[in-house]
C-alpha positions in Angstrom: -41.5 26.3 140.3 -44.7 26.1 137.7 -44.8 29.8 137.9 -41.4 30.5 137.5 -41.0 27.6 134.8 -44.0 29.8 132.8 -42.4 33.1 133.2 -39.2 31.9 131.9 -40.0 29.0 129.2 -43.5 30.2 128.4 -47.2 29.4 129.1 -47.1 25.8 127.8 -44.1 24.7 129.9 -44.5 23.1 133.0 -42.1 20.8 135.2 -43.7 19.3 138.4 -41.5 17.7 141.1 -41.9 16.8 144.6 -40.4 18.8 147.5 -38.1 15.8 148.0 -37.0 15.4 144.7 -33.2 15.7 144.1 -33.7 18.4 141.3 -35.1 21.1 144.0 -31.8 23.1 144.7 -31.6 25.9 147.5 -31.7 29.6 146.0 -28.3 30.5 145.2 -27.1 26.6 144.5 -26.1 27.3 140.6 -24.2 30.3 141.3 -22.4 28.7 144.1 -21.3 26.0 142.0 -21.0 27.8 138.6 -23.8 26.0 136.9 -25.8 27.0 134.2 -29.1 29.0 135.4 -32.1 29.9 133.4 -33.6 33.1 135.3 -34.4 36.5 135.5 -31.8 39.2 135.8 -33.0 40.1 139.1 -33.3 36.6 140.3 -29.6 35.9 139.0 -28.4 39.0 141.0 -30.2 37.7 144.2 -28.7 34.3 143.7 -25.6 35.5 143.3 -25.4 37.4 146.5 -26.4 34.1 148.4 -23.3 32.3 146.6 -20.9 35.2 147.4 -22.0 34.8 151.3 -21.9 31.0 151.0 -18.1 31.1 149.9 -17.0 33.7 152.3 -19.0 31.7 155.1 -21.2 34.4 155.7 -25.0 34.3 156.6 -26.9 34.5 153.2 -29.3 36.9 152.5 -32.3 34.8 152.1 -35.7 36.1 151.3 -38.7 34.9 153.4 -40.0 32.8 150.6 -36.6 31.3 149.2 -35.7 27.5 149.4 -32.8 27.3 152.0 -30.4 24.5 152.3 -32.1 23.5 155.6 -35.4 23.3 153.8 -34.0 21.1 151.2 -33.7 17.4 151.4 -31.0 16.5 153.9 -28.1 14.3 152.7 -26.7 14.0 156.2 -27.9 10.2 156.4 -24.7 9.1 154.4 -22.4 12.2 155.8 -19.3 9.5 156.6 -19.4 8.2 153.0 -16.1 9.3 151.3 -15.9 12.6 149.2 -12.6 11.6 147.1 -14.7 11.8 144.0 -12.3 13.0 140.6 -13.3 14.2 137.3 -13.5 11.4 134.7 -14.7 8.6 137.2 -16.7 6.0 135.4 -19.8 4.4 136.9 -23.4 2.7 135.9 -26.1 5.2 136.1 -30.0 4.6 136.0 -30.7 7.5 133.8 -33.2 9.9 136.3 -34.9 11.6 133.6 -35.9 8.1 131.5 -39.3 7.2 132.4 -39.3 3.4 132.4 -36.2 3.0 134.9 -35.4 -0.4 133.6 -31.7 -0.1 132.5 -28.2 1.2 133.2 -25.8 3.5 131.3 -22.1 4.2 131.6 -21.5 7.7 132.9 -18.8 10.0 133.8 -18.1 12.8 136.6 -17.6 15.8 134.4 -16.7 17.9 137.4 -16.7 17.8 141.2 -19.1 20.4 142.6 -19.5 21.7 146.2 -21.5 20.1 148.7 -20.9 16.6 147.6 -22.7 17.3 144.1 -21.1 15.9 140.8 -21.9 17.1 137.3 -22.7 13.8 135.6 -22.6 12.9 132.0 -23.8 9.7 130.3 -21.9 8.2 127.6 -23.0 9.2 123.8 -22.5 12.3 121.7 -24.2 14.6 124.0 -22.5 13.7 127.1 -21.4 17.4 127.8 -24.6 19.1 126.7 -27.0 16.7 128.4 -25.3 16.6 131.7 -27.1 16.5 135.1 -26.1 17.1 138.8 -26.2 14.5 141.4 -25.4 14.4 144.9 -22.8 11.6 145.5 -25.0 9.7 147.5 -27.5 9.6 144.8 -29.5 6.2 144.6 -29.4 6.1 140.6 -25.6 5.8 140.8 -23.8 1.9 140.9 -20.2 1.1 140.9 -18.6 -0.6 137.7 -19.8 -4.1 137.4 -23.2 -3.8 139.0 -25.0 -4.7 135.9 -22.8 -7.6 135.4 -23.4 -9.0 138.9 -27.0 -8.7 138.7 -27.4 -9.2 135.0 -29.3 -5.9 134.4 -29.8 -4.3 130.9 -27.3 -2.0 130.0 -28.1 0.7 126.9 -25.1 1.8 124.8 -25.5 5.0 123.4 -22.6 4.6 121.2 -24.1 1.6 119.1 -27.7 1.2 118.8 -28.2 -1.8 120.8 -29.3 -2.9 124.3 -26.4 -5.2 126.1 -26.4 -6.9 129.3 -24.5 -6.6 132.6 -21.5 -8.9 131.0 -20.8 -6.7 128.0 -20.8 -3.4 130.1 -18.2 -4.6 132.5 -16.0 -5.5 129.7 -16.5 -2.2 127.7 -15.6 -0.2 131.1 -12.7 -2.1 131.7 -11.4 -1.4 128.3 -11.9 2.6 128.8 -8.8 4.5 130.3 -10.8 6.2 133.0 -10.5 5.6 136.8 -13.9 3.6 137.6 -15.7 4.5 140.8 -15.2 2.0 143.5 -18.1 0.5 145.6 -16.7 2.2 149.0 -17.5 5.4 147.3 -21.3 4.1 147.2 -21.8 2.7 150.6 -25.4 2.0 150.5 -25.4 0.0 147.2 -25.7 -3.7 148.1 -22.9 -5.5 146.6 
């Protein structure tokens, strides 16, 4: 991972993650889900062949050192969870890129990807460009009303203020989007 980021983005760039991180995807995942991929031409060609094989239900041509789906964190622990996700669904999200992990933000499903993944965007002016892929079983996703129920701080990016859970619930209720239901997030205590 470190060598790859240096080769693509320069000597000053490093991005370290644990092997069980939800930000580690198997080779070919981005092409399979039509997700952005910063890579060399040869890597993209290899990843595209894998994605095409996966789409056809064939055995992908993984190289010996490729990260394969079976080597990546298994999401089978919640295999009975409903996968009835739809574009536009709203929920509360603990920003997985924030360093403090001390506030929830309003987020939307921008696109339903393959394999239980969602392209998620947090409310704000850059919702489309600063989106992230998360699995539908991500521990960072909470149903609408979670912040209110547990009086958790919520950050409103549309206005420069921090709100309590009481305000987030009323703001989400006024929006004309379908809110996710707690049944989609069965592992969340409600």
